[in-house]
C-alpha positions, 0 to 999 in steps of 0.5 A, spaced: 596 784 799 591 786 794 597 789 789 601 783 791 595 778 789 594 782 782 601 782 780 602 774 782 596 773 778 599 775 772 601 769 767 607 771 765 610 773 772 607 766 774 611 763 768 617 766 769 618 764 777 616 757 775 622 757 770 627 760 774 625 755 780 626 749 775 630 743 779 631 748 785 629 748 792 624 754 793 623 758 800 616 762 801 616 768 805 609 770 808 606 777 810 607 775 817 615 775 816 615 767 817 618 762 811 614 756 809 617 749 810 623 747 807 624 744 802 619 746 797 618 746 790 614 750 785 611 745 780 606 749 776 604 756 774 598 757 778 602 754 784 605 762 785 598 765 785 595 759 790 601 761 795 600 768 794 592 767 796 595 764 802 599 770 804 606 769 800 609 775 799 616 773 796 619 767 793 626 765 794 630 759 790 637 756 791 643 757 787 644 749 787 640 745 782 638 738 785 635 732 782 630 732 787 629 738 792 624 734 796 629 729 798 633 735 802 633 735 809 637 738 815 644 735 817 646 732 810 653 730 809 657 733 804 657 726 800 650 726 801 649 733 798 654 732 792 650 726 790 643 729 790 646 736 787 646 736 779 649 743 778 649 750 781 649 757 778 654 762 779 650 768 783 654 774 785 650 778 790 651 785 791 648 788 797 649 795 799 644 801 802 646 805 796 644 804 789 649 808 785 655 804 789 651 798 787 651 800 780 658 802 780 660 795 783 655 791 778 659 794 772 666 793 774 664 785 776 661 785 769 667 788 766 671 783 770 667 777 767 668 780 760 675 780 761 675 773 762 671 772 755 665 771 758 659 773 754 653 770 757 652 774 763 645 775 767 643 781 771 637 783 775 635 788 780 635 785 787 629 788 789 632 792 794 638 797 793 643 791 790 644 787 784 644 779 782 649 777 777 649 770 774 652 765 770 648 759 768 651 752 770 652 750 763 658 755 762 662 752 767 667 747 766 665 740 767 671 738 772 677 741 775 683 737 776 679 731 776 673 733 781 666 734 778 665 742 778 658 740 781 661 738 787 665 744 788 660 748 792 660 752 795 668 752 795 668 754 787 663 760 788 666 763 794 673 763 791 670 766 784 667 771 789 673 773 793 678 773 786 673 778 783 673 782 789 680 783 789 680 784 782 675 790 782 677 793 789 682 799 787 678 801 781 671 801 785 675 805 791 677 810 785 670 810 782 666 811 789 671 817 791 670 820 785 663 821 787 663 822 794 668 824 799 670 820 805 666 825 810 660 824 806 660 816 806 661 817 813 655 821 814 651 817 810 653 810 813 653 812 820 660 809 820 666 812 823 672 814 818 676 809 821 671 803 820 671 805 812 679 804 812 684 798 811 691 800 812 690 807 812 686 806 805 679 807 804 676 800 803 670 800 798 667 793 801 666 797 808 660 799 805 659 794 799 658 787 801 659 781 796 658 774 799 664 770 800 664 766 806 656 767 807 655 762 800 653 756 803 649 749 801 642 751 800 644 758 799 638 762 797 636 768 793 630 772 791 627 769 785 626 773 778 619 777 779 619 776 786 617 782 790 621 785 796 617 786 802 621 792 805 621 796 798 615 794 795 619 793 788 620 787 784 627 783 782 627 784 775 632 782 770 635 787 765 640 787 759 647 789 761 646 796 757 640 798 762 645 798 768 647 805 767 641 808 767 637 804 771 632 807 775 628 804 781 621 806 778 622 801 773 622 796 779 615 798 781 609 793 780 605 797 776 611 798 771 613 791 769 610 790 762 613 784 760 618 779 763 625 776 760 629 771 763 635 772 768 640 767 766 641 767 759 638 761 755 644 756 753 644 755 746 651 753 745 654 749 750 661 753 750 664 752 757 666 760 757 667 760 764 672 755 765 678 760 765 675 764 770 674 758 775 681 755 774 684 762 775 680 764 781 681 757 784 689 758 783 689 765 785 686 764 792 690 758 793 684 753 793 685 748 788 682 742 789 687 737 789 690 732 794 697 733 798 701 727 801 700 727 808 705 731 812 707 736 806 705 743 806 700 746 801 704 750 796 705 758 799 703 763 794 709 767 795 716 766 794 722 771 797 724 776 792 730 774 787 736 779 786 735 777 778 731 773 774 733 766 773 735 764 766 731 759 761 736 754 761 733 752 768 726 752 766 723 745 767 721 742 760 713 744 761 715 751 761 720 750 755 715 747 751 710 752 752 715 758 751 715 754 744 708 756 742 701 753 743 699 748 738 692 747 740 687 750 744 689 752 751 693 759 749 689 762 755 691 757 760 698 757 758 698 765 758 696 764 765 701 759 767 707 763 764 705 770 767 705 767 774 711 763 773 716 768 770 713 773 775 715 768 781 722 767 779 724 774 778 722 777 772 720 784 772 713 786 768 717 789 763 721 783 761 714 779 762 711 783 757 717 782 752 717 775 753 709 774 752 709 778 746 714 773 743 711 767 745 704 769 742 707 770 735 709 762 736 702 760 737 698 756 732 693 762 732 695 769 736 691 771 742 688 778 740 692 784 742 687 787 747 686 781 751 694 780 752 695 787 754 689 787 759 692 780 762 698 784 763 695 790 765 692 786 771 698 783 773 702 789 773 697 792 778 697 786 783 703 787 788 702 779 791 706 774 786 702 768 785 705 761 783 703 758 777 698 752 777 702 746 781 704 740 777 699 735 779 694 740 776 691 736 770 687 741 767 693 745 765 700 741 763 697 735 761 691 737 757 696 742 754 700 736 752 706 739 756 707 735 762 714 733 764 716 726 765 714 723 771 721 723 774 721 731 774 714 732 776 715 727 782 721 731 784 717 737 785 710 740 787 711 746 782 715 749 776 717 754 780 720 749 786 724 746 780 727 752 777 729 755 783 732 748 786 736 747 779 738 755 779 741 755 787 744 748 786 748 750 780 750 757 784 752 752 790 756 748 785 760 753 781 767 754 783 769 760 787 773 765 784 780 765 788 782 771 791 789 773 788 794 775 794 797 782 793 805 781 793 
C-alpha cells in the first residue's frame, strides 16, 4: 500500500483521474477486494489521495456521461436512465491472457476505425493483459433515424463491437496463426482443440474477448492511471504508434514519468464516427426504427438471383443516387449502393465497375483508396446485407433522394421494390408459344 499511496499522492495522477471521471459514475475498489458504495463521484483532485489513504487501490469509471451521477439507483427504467444520461463514450475492451494477441487485436481494431475515416482514437493499456480503445461522445452522430444517440445505449455500442469483431475476424485468425500453432494455443490456454474451433476453423474469439453482450447500463472500466491490483501495473494511455513496441515494463508505477489523456480532446466537433455507427446498426440489423405491428423485421439475406436485375426496375431513390451525389453524403450513398447491388444479384466485379462510374459523377470524387478498401471489405463478406430501409431518414431523406410517398409506402426496402417489379414483369411477359412440328 505504501507504493500505491506514493503513486496516488502525485498531483498529475490525481488530475488525470479527476479529468477522466468528469460527469461519470465512479466505483472504488479497496485492498480487501470489495467495492465502495455506488453511485459515487470524484469532485476534487485530492479525493483520489484521500480515498487511497482509506485503502482504495483502483478507480473505475462509467462509459456513460450523467447529468448527475449521484441520482443513479438500482432498478431504474430505460426511460429514467435515458433522461439522466447526457452521453456515452464508445469503449472497446480487449481482454485476453496473452499480451501479443491483445496487441494484434488492438491494431486491427484501430485499422478498422481508420477504415471508417475516424482519426481521433484513444488507446490505453488496461493494466492487465489487454487494451481499451475509445472514441469520445462528441464524435458520434447526434441522432440516428430520429433517435438521439445518447439514448442508444447499450444497443449502439453492442452493435459496433459486434460489427468490428466480424470485420477483423478473418485477419485476426490469420495473424495469430502466423505466430502460434493450434497445438501451442491449446497448450497455453488449457483448451481442447475443439474448443478453439468454429465450423472446423480456428475462432480467434475463443481466446480473445471483446465485450458485446456484457456492455450494459452503468458499465464500468478501469480509469486511466488506475492500478491493476493483480498485476501491480498502471492503466496507461498511449499514442497509437506506441502499440507495436509496447512493453509491460512501461506500465510499472515507477516508470510513469508523465500523464496524458486517454480520450482525444475534442477540438473540432466533426461527427467523424457517424458512418461507423450507421453501418454497424445496419449490418447487425439493429436499426432503431418502429415496425408496423404484425409486420416482420426485414431479413438480412435474400435468395440468390439467377441474374442481376436491370436498372429499369430500380426505385427512384437508387436511380437518383446512381446519377451522382451533389452534396455531402457520398460515403452513405456508397454503403447503400454496394449493399443494394449485391442484394439484387450483381457480382462484385459488376458492383466495382458500376461504383467506379458512379464516383466519376459525384460533385467530388471519393478517394480511390477509400473506394477500393470498401469494395475489398465487401468482397470478403459471404453474407449479403440489405441496404438501409426506406424509413431510415439518416440515409435517403438526408441525401435528398427519398422516393415519393406512394413508392415508399408500398415497400420496406429498395430491394423489395426492385424484386417485386422485376418478378411482376417476368410474370406478365407473354410466354413463347411452342411451334408444333408437322
